[in-house]
C-alpha positions as a printed Julia matrix, in Angstrom:
174×3 Matrix{Float64}:
 46.68    0.78   -1.31
 47.37   -0.44   -4.83
 46.61   -4.02   -3.75
 43.24   -2.89   -2.35
 42.4    -1.16   -5.63
 43.27   -4.28   -7.62
 41.28   -6.45   -5.22
 38.25   -4.12   -5.48
 38.5    -4.19   -9.29
 38.6    -8.0    -9.34
 35.6    -8.28   -7.05
 33.59   -5.79   -9.13
 34.49   -7.47  -12.43
 33.55  -10.89  -11.07
 30.25   -9.54   -9.77
 29.37   -7.81  -13.03
 30.22  -10.94  -15.02
 28.01  -13.02  -12.75
 25.14  -10.56  -13.19
 25.47  -10.73  -16.98
 25.35  -14.53  -17.07
 22.1   -15.83  -18.54
 19.75  -17.45  -16.06
 19.72  -21.17  -16.74
 16.89  -22.09  -14.41
 14.44  -20.64  -11.94
 13.55  -22.02   -8.54
 10.42  -21.74   -6.52
  8.63  -23.54   -3.71
  6.04  -26.15   -4.61
  2.63  -25.2    -3.21
  1.68  -28.87   -2.86
  4.48  -30.18   -0.65
  6.83  -27.25   -0.03
  9.73  -28.78   -1.96
 12.06  -26.78   -4.18
 11.3   -26.93   -7.9
 13.97  -26.24  -10.52
 12.65  -25.19  -13.9
 14.97  -24.85  -16.89
 18.48  -25.99  -17.78
 20.19  -27.62  -14.78
 23.16  -29.84  -14.03
 24.16  -32.5   -11.56
 26.22  -29.88   -9.78
 23.1   -27.75   -9.19
 21.34  -30.72   -7.59
 24.43  -31.51   -5.51
 24.73  -27.93   -4.19
 21.11  -27.53   -3.1
 21.05  -28.63    0.53
 17.31  -29.33    0.38
 17.9   -32.15   -2.13
 18.85  -34.83    0.4
 17.29  -37.36   -1.96
 20.04  -36.64   -4.49
 23.06  -36.97   -2.22
 21.53  -39.95   -0.38
 20.66  -41.64   -3.68
 24.22  -41.26   -4.93
 25.61  -42.68   -1.7
 23.21  -45.65   -1.73
 23.5   -46.85   -5.35
 26.27  -48.89   -6.89
 25.77  -49.82  -10.55
 26.48  -53.39  -11.61
 30.05  -53.69  -12.87
 29.2   -56.02  -15.76
 26.98  -53.33  -17.33
 29.39  -50.48  -16.59
 32.18  -52.46  -18.28
 30.06  -52.67  -21.45
 28.83  -49.07  -21.23
 32.26  -47.5   -20.72
 33.51  -47.86  -24.31
 30.1   -47.4   -25.97
 28.04  -44.79  -24.14
 30.28  -41.83  -24.91
 29.38  -42.1   -28.6
 25.9   -40.79  -27.78
 24.51  -37.54  -26.44
 21.82  -37.55  -23.77
 18.9   -35.34  -22.79
 17.25  -35.77  -19.4
 13.98  -34.13  -18.4
 13.19  -34.43  -14.7
 11.2   -32.91  -11.88
 12.85  -32.11   -8.56
  9.37  -32.61   -7.07
  8.88  -36.03   -8.71
  9.35  -39.28   -6.8
 10.48  -41.21   -9.89
 13.06  -38.51  -10.68
 14.27  -38.58   -7.09
 14.8   -42.32   -7.4
 16.36  -42.51  -10.88
 18.46  -39.36  -11.32
 21.03  -40.23   -8.61
 21.3   -43.7   -10.17
 21.85  -42.14  -13.59
 24.55  -39.94  -12.09
 26.42  -42.95  -10.7
 26.1   -44.89  -13.95
 27.46  -41.99  -15.99
 30.35  -41.44  -13.58
 31.14  -45.17  -13.57
 31.01  -45.31  -17.37
 33.25  -42.23  -17.59
 30.6   -40.51  -19.7
 31.62  -37.04  -20.93
 29.2   -34.78  -19.04
 29.54  -32.18  -21.8
 27.28  -34.48  -23.89
 24.54  -34.4   -21.24
 21.73  -31.84  -21.05
 19.31  -31.85  -18.1
 16.05  -29.89  -17.94
 14.03  -29.39  -14.79
 10.26  -29.11  -15.23
  7.41  -27.98  -13.03
  4.38  -30.13  -12.18
  2.78  -29.21  -15.53
  5.97  -30.65  -17.12
  7.01  -27.27  -18.5
 10.71  -26.4   -18.63
 10.15  -22.77  -19.57
 12.18  -23.02  -22.77
 10.07  -25.4   -24.84
 12.18  -28.5   -24.12
  9.08  -30.46  -23.11
  7.6   -29.88  -26.58
 10.86  -30.46  -28.44
 11.33  -33.87  -26.82
  7.66  -34.89  -26.48
  7.68  -35.11  -22.69
  4.57  -36.37  -20.94
  6.16  -38.14  -17.95
  9.31  -37.63  -15.92
 12.01  -38.49  -15.69
 12.65  -39.07  -19.36
 16.17  -40.0   -20.42
 16.8   -39.85  -24.17
 19.87  -41.1   -26.05
 20.81  -39.58  -29.39
 23.13  -40.65  -32.16
 23.75  -37.24  -33.68
 20.25  -35.79  -34.03
 18.49  -39.17  -34.21
 16.86  -40.52  -31.06
 17.89  -44.13  -30.5
 15.89  -44.81  -27.34
 14.49  -43.47  -24.11
 13.78  -44.45  -20.54
 10.54  -42.96  -19.28
  9.46  -42.79  -15.64
 10.93  -46.15  -14.6
 13.48  -48.75  -15.62
 12.8   -52.34  -16.67
 15.86  -53.9   -15.01
 18.24  -51.18  -13.8
 19.51  -47.84  -15.08
 22.72  -49.36  -16.38
 21.05  -52.44  -17.88
 18.4   -50.35  -19.64
 20.97  -47.92  -21.09
 23.02  -50.88  -22.26
 19.94  -52.45  -23.88
 19.23  -49.23  -25.82
 22.8   -49.12  -27.15
 22.92  -52.84  -27.98
 19.58  -52.64  -29.8
 20.93  -49.74  -31.86
 24.13  -51.57  -32.82
 22.35  -54.74  -34.01
């Protein structure tokens, strides 16, 4: 009986803690194509868990970053923080965000230095991030040295995700 009481207490305390957690993002169904839209602060784990985001898991499985760029990024990239603004409804985001994931994992980037915002079709995150970072197109990937922006990738890459991130860092260090 005592074990049941302890178990009930643990379940209730876990539930109440979960209910008191701030909502990081909202989800709703896109009226244009029926896809799921995330709006607000999200993470790679949120994209991974949503079974409707086949584009994310498939993109991760299909992309291997070039080793020569990862080798250069590994010691350098972790010095910078990164903000990503993306749309789960957006074709360019669906193409680039899984690639970014693989590059960051390959470069052993500390994910605690990464912030990702989901936006709706009007490019609104619901918390003002789109205004703070001057977002007009998605995805937008911004690198910061402290509070100073050192470069961004907007909507597409010139060469590849890893080559473009490397170019931003190398331009900054020259």
